[in-house]
C-alpha positions as CSV (number, residue, x, y, z in Angstrom):
1,M,-79.9,0.1,33.0
2,A,-80.4,-2.4,30.9
3,Q,-78.5,-4.0,28.8
4,T,-78.2,-6.9,26.3
5,P,-78.9,-10.5,27.4
6,S,-76.3,-11.5,29.5
7,S,-74.2,-13.9,27.4
8,S,-74.0,-16.6,30.2
9,I,-77.7,-17.7,28.8
10,D,-77.5,-16.9,25.6
11,H,-76.7,-20.6,24.6
12,L,-79.6,-22.2,26.2
13,S,-82.7,-23.2,24.6
14,E,-86.8,-21.8,25.6
15,H,-87.7,-24.4,27.6
16,E,-84.0,-23.7,29.7
17,L,-84.4,-20.3,29.9
18,T,-88.0,-20.6,31.4
19,A,-87.0,-23.1,33.9
20,K,-84.9,-20.8,35.0
21,L,-87.6,-18.2,35.9
22,E,-88.8,-17.9,39.5
23,P,-92.5,-16.9,39.8
24,E,-92.7,-15.5,43.1
25,L,-89.9,-12.9,41.5
26,L,-91.9,-12.2,38.1
27,P,-93.5,-8.5,37.4
28,K,-97.3,-8.4,37.9
29,H,-97.4,-5.8,35.7
30,V,-95.0,-5.5,32.6
31,A,-94.9,-2.1,30.0
32,V,-94.0,-2.1,26.6
33,I,-92.4,0.4,24.2
34,M,-93.3,-1.2,20.7
35,D,-90.1,0.3,19.0
36,G,-88.6,-0.8,15.8
37,N,-91.7,-2.0,13.5
38,G,-90.4,0.7,10.7
39,R,-86.8,-0.2,10.8
40,W,-87.4,-3.7,10.4
41,A,-89.6,-2.9,7.1
42,E,-86.9,-0.9,5.7
43,L,-84.3,-3.6,6.4
44,R,-86.6,-5.7,4.5
45,R,-87.4,-3.3,1.6
46,L,-90.9,-3.3,2.8
47,P,-93.6,-0.9,3.5
48,R,-93.5,0.5,6.8
49,I,-97.0,-0.5,7.7
50,A,-95.6,-4.1,6.9
51,G,-93.2,-3.9,9.9
52,H,-96.6,-3.0,12.2
53,R,-98.2,-6.1,10.9
54,E,-95.7,-8.2,12.0
55,G,-95.6,-6.5,15.2
56,I,-98.8,-7.7,16.0
57,N,-97.8,-11.0,16.0
58,S,-95.6,-10.0,18.9
59,V,-98.0,-8.7,20.4
60,R,-100.1,-11.7,20.5
61,E,-97.6,-13.6,21.4
62,T,-96.4,-11.2,24.4
63,I,-99.8,-11.7,25.7
64,T,-100.0,-15.3,24.9
65,Q,-96.8,-15.5,27.2
66,C,-98.1,-13.5,30.0
67,L,-101.1,-15.9,30.5
68,E,-98.7,-19.2,30.7
69,L,-96.5,-17.2,33.4
70,G,-99.6,-15.4,35.2
71,I,-98.3,-11.9,34.3
72,Q,-101.2,-9.7,35.6
73,A,-101.4,-6.4,33.4
74,L,-99.9,-5.8,30.0
75,T,-99.5,-2.2,28.9
76,I,-98.6,-1.6,25.2
77,Y,-97.6,2.4,23.2
78,A,-99.3,1.8,20.2
79,F,-99.7,5.1,19.3
80,S,-98.1,8.4,20.8
81,Q,-99.5,12.0,20.6
82,E,-96.0,12.8,18.9
83,N,-97.4,10.1,16.0
84,W,-100.2,12.3,15.0
85,N,-97.0,14.2,13.1
86,R,-96.5,11.6,10.7
87,P,-97.7,11.4,7.3
88,T,-101.0,11.1,6.6
89,Q,-101.0,7.8,4.5
90,E,-98.8,6.3,7.6
91,I,-101.4,7.4,10.1
92,S,-104.8,6.2,7.6
93,A,-102.4,2.6,7.8
94,L,-102.2,2.3,11.4
95,M,-105.5,3.4,12.5
96,G,-106.4,0.6,9.9
97,L,-104.1,-1.4,11.4
98,L,-106.1,-0.9,14.8
99,E,-109.8,-1.4,13.8
100,H,-108.5,-4.7,11.8
101,Y,-106.7,-5.9,15.3
102,L,-109.9,-5.2,17.6
103,S,-112.4,-6.6,15.3
104,T,-110.1,-10.1,14.6
105,E,-109.1,-10.2,18.2
106,R,-111.8,-9.8,20.2
107,A,-113.0,-13.3,20.2
108,S,-109.7,-14.4,20.9
109,L,-109.4,-12.2,24.2
110,I,-112.9,-12.7,25.6
111,E,-111.6,-16.5,24.9
112,Q,-108.4,-15.8,27.4
113,R,-110.4,-14.1,29.5
114,V,-108.1,-11.1,28.9
115,R,-109.7,-7.4,29.9
116,F,-108.9,-4.9,26.9
117,R,-108.5,-1.3,27.9
118,A,-107.4,2.0,26.0
119,I,-105.8,5.1,27.5
120,G,-104.8,8.4,26.0
121,R,-106.8,11.2,24.3
122,L,-108.7,8.9,22.3
123,E,-111.3,11.2,21.0
124,L,-109.1,12.3,18.6
125,L,-109.3,9.1,16.8
126,P,-111.0,8.6,14.2
127,E,-114.7,7.5,14.6
128,S,-114.6,3.9,13.3
129,A,-111.8,3.6,15.4
130,Q,-113.6,4.5,18.6
131,H,-115.8,2.1,17.9
132,W,-114.0,-0.6,17.9
133,V,-111.8,0.2,21.1
134,H,-115.1,0.8,22.8
135,T,-116.8,-2.2,21.9
136,T,-113.7,-4.1,22.7
137,E,-113.8,-2.3,26.4
138,K,-117.0,-3.0,27.1
139,E,-117.3,-6.7,25.5
140,T,-114.1,-7.3,27.6
141,A,-114.9,-5.1,30.4
142,H,-116.0,-8.2,33.0
143,L,-112.7,-10.2,32.2
144,D,-110.7,-10.8,35.0
145,K,-107.5,-13.2,34.0
146,M,-105.3,-10.2,32.6
147,V,-105.6,-6.6,31.8
148,L,-104.1,-6.1,28.6
149,T,-104.0,-2.0,28.3
150,V,-103.3,-0.3,25.1
151,A,-102.3,3.7,25.0
152,L,-103.4,5.0,22.0
153,S,-103.0,8.8,21.1
154,Y,-101.1,8.9,24.1
155,G,-98.5,11.1,26.3
156,G,-97.6,10.6,29.5
157,R,-97.2,14.8,30.2
158,A,-101.0,15.2,28.6
159,E,-102.6,12.5,31.3
160,I,-100.8,14.5,34.2
161,V,-102.5,17.6,32.9
162,D,-105.7,15.4,32.2
163,A,-105.8,14.3,35.8
164,V,-105.2,18.1,37.3
165,R,-108.0,19.0,35.2
166,A,-110.4,16.9,36.5
167,L,-108.5,17.1,39.9
168,L,-109.6,20.8,39.7
169,D,-112.9,19.9,38.8
170,D,-113.7,18.1,41.3
171,A,-112.2,20.8,44.0
172,R,-114.6,23.4,42.2
173,A,-117.6,20.9,43.0
174,G,-116.2,20.7,46.7
175,A,-115.6,16.6,46.3
176,I,-112.1,17.3,47.5
177,Q,-110.4,19.9,50.0
178,P,-106.7,20.8,49.1
179,E,-105.1,19.5,52.4
180,Q,-106.4,16.0,51.3
181,L,-104.7,16.0,48.2
182,D,-101.8,13.4,48.0
183,E,-99.8,11.0,45.7
184,A,-102.5,8.6,46.1
185,T,-104.8,11.0,45.2
186,I,-103.5,11.9,42.3
187,Q,-102.9,8.3,41.3
188,R,-106.9,8.0,41.1
189,Y,-107.1,10.8,38.9
190,L,-104.7,8.8,36.3
191,Y,-105.6,6.9,33.2
192,T,-103.8,3.9,34.5
193,H,-106.1,3.8,37.7
194,P,-106.4,1.6,39.3
195,L,-103.9,-0.6,37.7
196,P,-100.6,-0.7,40.0
197,D,-97.6,0.6,38.1
198,P,-95.6,-1.4,36.3
199,D,-92.6,-3.3,38.1
200,L,-90.8,-3.7,34.5
201,L,-90.5,-1.5,31.4
202,I,-89.2,-3.4,28.3
203,R,-88.2,-0.9,25.2
204,T,-87.2,-3.0,22.2
205,S,-85.1,-1.1,18.8
206,G,-81.7,-0.1,20.9
207,E,-83.4,3.6,22.2
208,T,-82.6,4.5,25.8
209,R,-85.7,6.6,26.5
210,I,-89.2,6.6,27.9
211,S,-90.5,9.1,25.1
212,N,-93.3,10.4,27.0
213,F,-94.8,7.3,28.6
214,L,-96.0,6.6,31.8
215,L,-94.1,9.4,33.3
216,W,-96.2,8.9,37.0
217,Q,-95.9,5.7,36.7
218,L,-92.7,4.5,36.2
219,A,-90.8,6.7,39.6
220,Y,-89.8,3.4,40.7
221,T,-90.3,1.0,37.6
222,E,-87.3,-1.1,36.4
223,L,-86.4,-0.3,33.3
224,Y,-84.7,-3.1,30.2
225,F,-83.6,-1.6,26.9
226,T,-82.5,-4.4,23.9
227,P,-82.1,-3.9,20.5
228,T,-84.0,-6.2,19.3
229,L,-86.5,-4.4,16.7
230,W,-90.2,-4.8,18.1
231,P,-91.4,-7.8,15.3
232,D,-88.0,-9.9,16.0
233,F,-89.5,-9.8,20.0
234,R,-90.7,-13.1,20.7
235,R,-90.8,-15.8,23.3
236,R,-86.9,-15.9,23.9
237,E,-86.5,-12.2,24.1
238,F,-89.3,-11.9,26.7
239,L,-88.0,-14.3,28.4
240,L,-84.3,-12.9,28.7
241,A,-86.1,-9.3,29.8
242,L,-87.7,-11.4,32.5
243,L,-84.7,-13.2,33.8
244,E,-82.8,-9.9,33.9
245,Y,-85.3,-8.5,35.4
246,Q,-85.8,-11.2,38.4
247,K,-82.0,-10.4,39.2
248,R,-82.7,-6.7,40.3
249,E,-83.2,-5.9,44.0
250,R,-86.1,-3.3,43.9
251,R,-85.4,-0.8,47.0
252,F,-87.9,1.7,46.3
253,G,-85.6,4.2,47.6
254,R,-84.7,2.2,50.9
255,I,-81.5,0.6,51.9
256,L,-81.3,-3.1,52.6
257,S,-81.0,-4.2,55.8
258,T,-78.0,-6.7,55.8
259,V,-77.3,-9.1,59.1
260,S,-73.5,-8.9,60.1
261,S,-72.1,-12.1,60.4
């Protein structure tokens, strides 16, 4: 599990950190739990929504950095099913912020050739938010440089329940037989299909749990936890996460073969 960045590279500049990256060892798909927006604002005696607004700048920088490095997919946890339990005023502000982001950033996504996808029980979103989500998905559907997936009204257990329901519907219709069922089949029914599973999960703010996020997909994902609050997670922090990731040995349950001298 992770880890605060190694002190041996703490003094290096962003340029020096970037030079240490090995392109062949970079993740293809990064997932992020963007935690700490509220705490960031509270530390500055600002309304909680100010932290979420500042967090958008971190999203913007992370997208740009993924594009620069050739990372093919970025999946971010923006609003969980549990977040519906927050005060009505905060939920309304968050939905407004979502609509503002999609309406103002859509042109930038298109220019950068980023495909936007939303996953979760999107029917629970306000109609105006659903409109901007579906519009952005439609207008970027043909883009292929990177896939940005935003989890909204999302829960990992709910995703599995929805996958099982869809699978049972197909089974009742005769489209699939029980003996055909395997892990690859189930994966095709998940919200994230056809994306590969994340190689790296980053969670900010010092919490060390996955909070009902991508429960199926994270089975063999490398986990990186940092105390940095999401609004402060910028280029340098992302580089440190990637450098830690490229030191990992990804065995997927196997024992790496060794050559005796």
